[in-house]
C-alpha positions in Angstrom: 92.6 104.3 67.1 94.3 107.0 65.1 97.6 108.7 66.1 96.2 112.1 65.4 94.4 113.5 68.4 90.9 114.9 68.2 88.1 115.9 70.6 84.5 115.3 69.9 81.5 116.7 71.9 78.2 115.1 71.0 74.8 116.5 72.0 76.3 118.0 75.1 73.8 119.6 77.5 74.9 121.3 80.8 72.5 122.7 83.3 73.1 124.6 86.6 69.9 124.1 88.6 67.1 125.4 86.5 69.4 127.2 84.1 70.5 125.5 80.8 73.9 126.8 79.9 74.4 124.4 76.9 71.7 122.5 75.0 72.6 119.6 72.7 75.9 121.1 71.5 78.1 119.1 69.1 81.6 120.3 68.3 84.6 118.5 66.8 88.3 119.7 67.4 90.6 117.9 65.0 94.4 117.7 65.0 96.2 120.5 63.2 93.4 123.0 63.6 92.5 126.0 65.8 88.8 125.8 66.5 87.4 129.1 67.8 84.3 129.5 69.9 82.7 132.9 69.6 79.4 134.4 70.9 78.0 137.1 73.1 78.3 137.1 76.9 76.2 134.2 78.4 76.3 132.2 75.1 77.9 129.2 76.8 81.5 129.6 75.5 83.3 129.2 78.8 80.9 126.4 79.9 81.5 124.5 76.7 85.3 124.9 77.0 85.3 123.7 80.6 83.2 120.6 79.5 85.6 119.9 76.6 88.6 120.3 79.1 87.0 117.9 81.5 86.7 120.5 84.2 82.9 120.1 84.1 80.9 117.0 83.5 78.1 117.3 80.9 74.6 116.8 82.3 73.8 114.9 79.1 75.8 114.0 76.0 79.4 113.0 75.8 82.9 114.2 75.1 85.3 111.7 73.5 89.1 112.0 73.1 90.7 110.0 70.3 94.4 109.8 69.9 97.7 108.6 71.4 97.8 107.8 75.1 99.2 110.6 77.2 99.7 111.4 80.9 97.7 114.6 80.3 95.5 114.5 77.3 94.0 118.0 77.6 95.8 121.2 78.7 93.4 123.9 80.0 93.9 127.7 80.4 91.1 129.3 82.5 89.8 132.7 81.6 91.6 134.3 84.7 94.7 132.3 85.5 95.9 132.9 89.0 99.2 131.8 90.6 100.6 131.8 94.1 102.1 135.2 95.0 105.7 135.2 95.9 106.6 132.4 93.5 108.8 133.2 90.5 107.7 132.3 87.0 110.1 129.4 87.0 109.0 128.1 90.3 105.4 128.3 89.2 106.1 126.4 85.9 108.1 123.9 88.0 105.1 123.1 90.2 103.1 122.0 87.1 106.0 120.5 85.3 106.8 118.2 88.2 103.3 116.7 88.0 104.1 115.3 84.6 107.9 115.1 84.6 108.4 118.1 82.3 111.1 120.7 82.1 109.9 124.1 83.5 112.6 126.1 81.8 111.6 124.6 78.5 108.0 125.5 79.1 108.9 129.2 79.8 111.1 129.3 76.7 108.2 127.9 74.6 106.0 130.8 75.5 108.7 133.5 75.4 109.1 134.0 79.2 112.6 132.6 79.7 113.9 136.1 80.2 111.7 136.7 83.2 112.0 133.3 84.7 113.2 134.8 88.1 110.5 137.4 88.2 107.8 137.0 90.9 104.4 136.2 89.4 102.8 139.2 91.1 105.2 141.4 89.2 104.3 140.0 85.8 102.2 142.1 83.4 98.7 140.8 82.4 100.1 139.5 79.2 102.9 137.7 80.8 100.5 136.2 83.3 98.4 134.9 80.4 101.6 133.4 78.8 102.5 131.7 82.1 99.0 130.3 82.1 99.6 128.9 78.6 102.9 127.5 79.8 101.2 125.5 82.5 98.6 124.2 80.0 101.5 122.9 77.9 103.0 120.9 80.8 103.3 117.3 79.7 102.8 118.2 76.1 99.0 117.4 76.0 97.7 116.6 72.5 94.6 118.9 73.0 94.6 122.4 74.3 91.5 124.3 75.6 92.2 128.0 76.0 89.6 130.3 77.5 89.8 133.9 76.3 93.7 134.0 76.1 93.6 137.6 74.9 91.1 139.0 77.3 92.0 142.4 78.8 95.3 142.7 76.9 96.4 145.6 74.8 96.3 144.9 71.0 100.1 144.3 70.8 100.2 141.7 73.6 96.9 140.1 72.4 98.5 139.7 68.9 101.5 138.0 70.4 99.4 135.6 72.5 97.2 134.7 69.5 100.3 134.2 67.3 101.5 131.7 69.9 98.0 130.0 70.0 98.2 129.6 66.2 101.7 128.1 66.4 100.5 125.5 68.9 98.2 123.8 66.4 100.1 121.1 64.6 99.5 117.7 63.1 100.0 116.2 66.6 98.0 118.9 68.5 94.4 120.1 68.4 93.5 123.6 69.8 90.1 125.0 70.9 89.9 128.6 72.0 87.2 131.0 73.1 87.4 134.7 72.4 85.5 137.9 72.0 88.2 139.2 69.6 86.8 138.7 66.1 90.0 140.2 64.5 92.2 137.6 66.2 89.7 134.8 65.6 89.5 135.6 61.9 93.3 135.7 61.6 94.2 132.4 63.3 91.1 130.1 63.3 90.7 127.3 60.9 87.1 126.9 61.9 84.7 129.1 63.9 81.8 127.9 66.0 79.2 130.6 66.8 77.3 130.1 70.0 74.2 132.0 71.3 72.0 131.1 74.3 73.7 127.8 74.8 73.3 126.4 71.2 75.4 126.3 68.1 74.0 128.9 65.6 76.5 128.1 62.8 80.0 127.0 62.1 82.5 127.0 59.3 85.8 128.5 58.2 86.3 132.3 58.4 85.8 132.4 54.6 82.6 130.4 54.7 81.2 132.6 57.4 82.1 135.8 55.5 80.3 134.4 52.4 77.0 134.3 54.5 76.7 138.1 54.2 79.3 138.9 51.6 81.1 141.1 54.1 83.5 141.0 56.9 83.2 138.4 59.7 81.7 140.9 62.2 78.8 141.6 59.9 78.0 137.8 59.8 78.3 137.7 63.5 76.0 140.7 63.9 73.4 139.1 61.7 73.4 135.9 63.7 73.3 137.3 67.3 71.7 140.7 66.9 73.0 144.2 67.5 72.8 144.2 71.4 74.9 141.0 71.8 77.2 142.2 69.0 78.3 145.2 71.1 80.4 143.0 73.4 82.9 141.9 70.8 86.1 143.5 69.6 86.1 144.1 65.9 89.0 146.4 65.5 92.2 146.9 67.3 91.9 148.8 70.5 88.1 149.0 70.5 84.7 147.6 69.9 81.9 148.3 67.4 
């Protein structure tokens, strides 16, 4: 066993009744890297992330964690984190921190929310709520983080702040997998990109490798892989979509 954490999905298939959301998908998430999942709506990004996080069991195939033992091996941020109204940010962080003997104040400080520790969660902005979601995913210092659309619905400035934090979380002792529609953010922070379409992996590689496929920017490579209609759902410039 190695001390560096990693997550490996091998030939993962996930069905919901007669619908196949994922078909024989293989993805590796090594320590020290941000692996980004991109694809149009319905491509299987969220399903794959939930399987990687252990929230869903694969119908077939396997997900294997390698690394040091931990009380919590994978921290998960859902696409729409929700918290109990009336609780403060500190009380909310405390709920998750107590489960794994962590310090809630330190969790808030790590994501930049220490100044609003006493603010009720229902009074937090969308960006702050997303940061609080990341804080709960960090409780127990899990070696792998699975973050579903951390920048979704945020203005460009707050989205940049959130993705900067995501990039900082990847370290020799941590592996990060993130899904996103924001190609600008993905191109800026990802070490490796996995493109999904209709439940399968279309291609993968570093941002530079994917740009070389068309000799142009990343969004042109993405457009060539998934088509014009699917391409319309992704953000390719600050504050807008192509």
